[in-house]
N, C-alpha and C positions, 0 to 999 in steps of 0.2 A: 530378729529372734525368728530362728529355725524350729519348722513344727513337722512333725511325721506322725499324723492322726489315725493311719492306716498302717497295715502290717503287709509285707512282702509276702505272700503265700503262692508259691506254685508258680512263679513269675507275674504275678497280678497284684494291684494293690487291692487289699481288702479289710473290710470293718473287723476291728478286733473284739473278741469276746467280750473283753472290758475295755470300756470306753475311757476309763481316768488315764490322763497321760502323766509320765515322768517328768519333773524338771532336771535339766541337766546343769550343773553348777560349773561354773567355768574355777578351776583351780587356783587362777592367778588371784579373783578378788571374792570368789565363791557368789557374784551373780547369776542370775537364771540368763543363760545363752540359748536354748531351746528347749522344747518339749517332744516328747516321743511316747506312742503306744508301746505298749510292754505284751508280750506274749506269756499266756498262759497255758494250763494243760488243754484247753479246747482247741487253742490255735494251733499246738504241737499236733493234736490229732488229724486237723484239717491237712497241714504240711506233711507230714508223713503218709497220710492216705492218698494225696496229691502225687507224692514222690512214689510211693508203691503202684499205683496205677499207670504212671508213666512209664516206670522199669517195666512192668509185665507188658505193656502194650507195644515197648520195643522201639519208638518213634525216635529215641535220643540212643539208645542202647544198641542197635542193630545200623544206624546210621556209619557208613566206612568210615573209619580213624580219621582219613586226610579231610574230611568234610569235618569232622569235630575238631580236628586240629586248626582248621580255616576259621570257624567260630571264634575258637580260645584266641586266636590272633586279632581278629577284630575286636575282642574285648580287651587286650592288651593295648592296643593301638589307641581306642577310646579313653583307659586309663591314662596312656602318654599324655593323651592331650588334656585333659582334667588335671595334670600332677599337681599344679599350683593351689588349685582350690582343693584337692584333697590333701596336701600338707597343710594349708591352711585349718581346716577343720579338725586335725588332728590335733594341731597345737591348742585349738580353741578348748574342745573337751577333754585332752589329756593332761595339758600343760606341758606339752614337749617343746624344748626350743625350736625356733623356727629354723636353725642350721640343721638340726638333725632330721626334722620331718622334710625338707628339702634335701638333703643330702641322700636319703632314703629312697626317692622315686626311680631314680635311675638303678637302684639296686632291684626294684620291683621289677623292671623291664628283664634285668638280667636273669632273676629268679623264674619269670615266667619264659623267657626265650629257652633257657637251661631245659626246663619241661617241655618245650614243644620240639625241640630238636631231639630230644631221648625220644619223644614219641613217634617222630618221623623214622627213627632208625630201630624203633622197638619190634621184637620179636611177635607181632599180635596171633601169627601161626606160623609153626615151623613143621617140617618132616624130618624127622629124624633119620639119620643114616642105620641100619640096623647094625647091632654088635656082630650078631652072626650073618654073614653074607649070603648063607644058604636059608635063613629064615624067611618063610612067605608072608611073615607078617609085618608090614609098618605102621609106625607110631607117628601120628599128628597132633602135634602141641599146641593149645590154642591157651592165650590169656585172654580170660572175659573179667567183664566188670563184676564185680560182688554183689551189687543190689543199690539199698538205700543207705546212705553214708550221714552219719550224725556228725558233723564237723563241729567242735567246740573250741571256741579260742578264748584268750583272755584280753584284756584291755590296754596292755602296753605299748603292742604294735598291731594295732587291727587290721590294717591293709596287708603287711607282710605275713600275717598270721593268717588271714583269710585266703589271701591268694595261694599260699604254699600247699591250702589243703584243696580249695575247691577248681584249681586249674587240673591237678592231675586226677582229681576224682573225676572230673567233668569228660577230660581228655579219654580217660578208660572206658567212659560208657556210663558211670553210676548216675543217679539221682542224688541230690544233695539238700540237707536241712542245714543251714549255717546257722548255730546258735552264739550271738555274739553278746558282749557285756553291755547291760543297760548304759554306762557311762560314753559308750562308743555309739550310742543310737543314732548320731547325727553323719559322721563319717560313713558308718555302715547303711545308713539309709541311703546315704550318695552312692555307695557301691549297689546297693539294688538297683538303684536307676539305670547304673551303667549296664547291670546285666540285663535288665529289660529290653535294653535296645541292641542286642547282639544276634536274636534269632533263636534262642534255645525253644524248644518243644515246651508246650504246657505241662506243669508238674515237674519239671526237673530242677527247678532252683527254689528255695525259700531263703529268707534272710529275716531270723527271729532275735529282736533284744530280748533278754529274760534274766531272771535271776537264777540263783542257784538250786533252788527247788524243781524248778521248773525244766532246768536242765538236767537233772537227775530223772526226772521223767521222760524227757527226749531219750537219754542214754539206755533206759530202761524198755524202751516202747520195744513191744514184739515185733514189731515190722521193721526195725532197725538191724541191718545186718553188719555193719562195721561203724566204730566209733574212731573218729580222728580227734586227739585232743591237745591241746597246747595249755599247759596252766602249772599249778603247784604240785608239790609231789604229793601232800596230801591228799589232794582232791583226785590226782592219777592213781592212789591206791586204791580210792573208792570205785573209781570208773573201773579200774582192771577187775575189782571185785565182782560186779555187776556183768562183766563181759564173760569172766570164768563162769559165773553160774550161768549165765545165759548161750555161751559158747558163741559169743559175737566176735567178729575179727576186732582188733584193736591195737591202734598205735598211739603212744604216748609221748610227747615232748614236755619234760617236767624241769625241775629247779637246778639251780647250779650255785657252785661258792667255787668258782674256778681261781686258778694260781697262775699270775705270772712269775715265772723264773728269770731272773736277772744275773746271766753267769759273770764273774768275775772280770771277764775280758770285754763286756758288753760297752757300750758306749752309753754312759748313763744318761746325757742330754737326750739323745735319742729314744731310749728306753722310756724315759720319764715322759718325752712328747708322746709316745705310743700309748702311754696309759692314759693319759689325756681322754683319749676316744676309745680304747680299749675297754677301760675300766670305769668312765665316767658318762658314756653314751647314753642319751635318753633320760637323763638326771640319773642315772644310778638305778634306774627301774627296767632292768635288762637281765634276762635269766642267762647271757653269755658274759656278763660283766667278769672283767678278771678282778675281783677284789681282794683278794689275798696276794700280797708281793712278797715275793721271796728274794731277799738280799744276801750277798755272802758277807759274812762277818766281816771281811777285812775292808769293804765297801758300805757297810751298812749305814752309818752315820750320813755318808755321802748322799745314799739314795733317799734317806729320810730327809734330810734338808732339800734335795730336790724336789720333792713330794710336797712339802709345806710350800714352798716357795710358788709351785705350781698351781695347787688347790687354793691359796690365799689370792692367787691372780685371777681366777674365775669370775666374771661376772654372773650373780645370782638375779635373777629377776623376771619382769615380763616377757613370755615367751615369743611376744611379737617386735620386742627389741632387737636388733639385727647383731647388737654386742652381747647378748643374753647367752651364756654357755650353758647355765643350769637353770631350768625353770622349777615351778612347784610340783610337790607331788600330788597324786592326781584326786585324792579324796584327804578329808579331814584325819580318819582313821590309818591311811597309810602315813601320814605325816608324823601322828602320834606314835606310830611303831619304831619309826626309824629314829624319831628324838629319845624314845625309850630305850634303843640298842646302845646309843651314844651313850646314854646314863649309866646303861649296863657294863660298857666299856669300862668307863671310868672305877668305878665300883669292883671290876674284875682285876684290875692292878696294872693295865694297860697305858702307857705314857701318852696323854692328849697333847698331839703335836700342832694341830690345826684344826680350827672348828670347834663343835661342842653342841650341846644339846639346845642352844638358845635358838629363838627365831632370829633370821637376819634382820636387823635393824630397817624399819619402813615399809617391811612386807608381812606386817602381821594380818591384814585382813586375809591372805591367801593361805596356801597349805604348803608354806617354804619350811625346808630345814637349812642349816650350815653344813657345807662340804665340810667332812672330817677326814684326819688323818691320824691313825693310832699307831704308835711305835713301841717297841718292847712287847710285843703280842706272842704269846704261846699258842700253838696251834690246836689245844684242847680249849681255850676259852669258846665261849659262846658265840663271840663277834667274830671269830676266825672259822665256827662250823656251822653256823646257821644263816640262811640265805635273807638279808636285810632289806634288800631290793630299794636301797637308795644311796646317794652318795658317799659313803661311809668306804674308807680303804685302811686294811689292816698292813703293817708291814712285820714280816717274819725273817729272823736272822736263821742262815743255815750254816752248817761247816764245811760240808765239801758237795761235790755233785750228788752222790748217794744220799745223802741227807736231805738235798733239796728235790729229789724225785719222791723219797720217803714222805715227806712232808706235804708235797703235793697231792700224792695219792692218799693221804689220810684224811678222806672225806668219804662220807656218804654219798657225795655226788660224783659226776663225771661227764661233765658236759661238755665245757671249753677248755681253754686254757691258753699260756703262750710262753716262748723261751726268746730270750734276746741274747745275742752273741754276735761277737764280730768274726767267728768262724762259723759259716753256716752248716756245714758238715756236722760240727760238734752240738750244733744248736738240733739237727736233725736227730742225732744219736739220743739226746735228752727227749726230745718231742717222743721218741717211739717207744720210750719207757714210762710215760706219762699214761695214765688209764684214764684217758676221756675220750669222748669220740670225736671232737676237734680240737687241735692245737694249731695255732698260728707262729710262725718265725718270723722276728722281726718287725711284729705290726701286720703282718700280710691279712689283706681282707678274707672273708670266708668265700669259697668259690661254690657257686650255685651247680655246677655239673656234679661235683661230688656228695656222696652221703651225708647227711647233718642227722645228727641224735645223740642221746646220751648213753653212757654206761652207768650200772648201778643203779642209785636212785634219782637218776636223770632221765629214765624212759625207759621204753621198747620201741624199737622200730627206726626208720629213718626217714627224714623226708629229702627232698632236693632230686634234681636228675631222674636218671634212669632207675635207679633203686627206690628213690621215692614213689615214681609212679607205678613198680610193680607193686606197691602195697595197697593199691586199688584194685588189684586185680585177683582171679582165681585161675589154677591151673585146670585145664581141661586135657585128659588125653584121649585121642581116639587111635584106635588101633582098627586097623584093614587088613 
């Protein structure tokens, strides 16, 4: 049993305003695996006050960038040293299969290194060459910290979401209040333990698990200067409205309903093997999952048959079993949500090829669903338009490349996507036409030095690399 009975406020463990602990349930069998204190508005006030005081005092903000980078490198090394424990904690509380939580650890390193490399090359202060050589005025352009950042993250990939925000925010010199989901109280408690060891000044960082109401209290707080949010589009709209009313800086990484376009010349075996990881990663609880599979009519049934074989071959079960590919949904309500969508797909007239709404045999004690494939799906169906956030794939037929692009773009979302072809240039041509923030070709992994984020209802702003770092700074121009 893991217990965190205090809250990490301003770099120190403090007594919570409410001593009642939340039971953390295992998604595998719903047993209690931990207990943790939860933040309430009074705790938010303490954390924001500490962040504001530290920012105004300048102990971190005025530290040279090279020294801030060195501190975050120490954090990254400490996280790497504890990678196995982090992977186990996430599987324990999230139900994510062990293969996924372990495979994600090197990605966290690459993500951090990309930010830190960008920070080393960042134009923290530059003197501009006057456009008029005869002008007596020269301009000094600085990139300075914004202030107090409220970083709010979801439950599905807690360490990735947390570090994608706190590393650039801290490197830029901001103070940060990280609001995490109650379900992640254990892994994020351990994150706080790591942060305590790296030498940040008092007040600079807080890590607080809390419910939605407390989260809204945080983002509405008068002393918060920027909101960095990852989560649902519905919540993002609410946060954007708050930011607009208060003129806070805001970046939003929201939902997705991404399409994988399999072109007629693609190697179907390789494409379907790529779908295994691009569409079903993290039990399907991923915003970048490519859950709309677009197949040419000339090879449609071949693609459907291959997907059926793939999905039915995947082991569903205990996340700690090394043979498990898909674990349970995080909570019973998420399990029920996914099963309801599967039933909806049947009612909408889609052809059920694999899976169904039934709970996998022998796994009734946990939050399990049966991985499912639907064929003969029209893109107007709800199962093709709405984010299900579970292991449910829909296969949509297209006539030609223009039709494939049209269907891929016929979505309120625009976060991710993929193109499969034996001709890389042909795939690139299609990728350029898809209206999403990220497109992978032939299963390429996401590069952390390039900007990541969404078009349309998938968000505002970008993360990763120099572009992501820049979103945590303000421009200041000094003319001399």
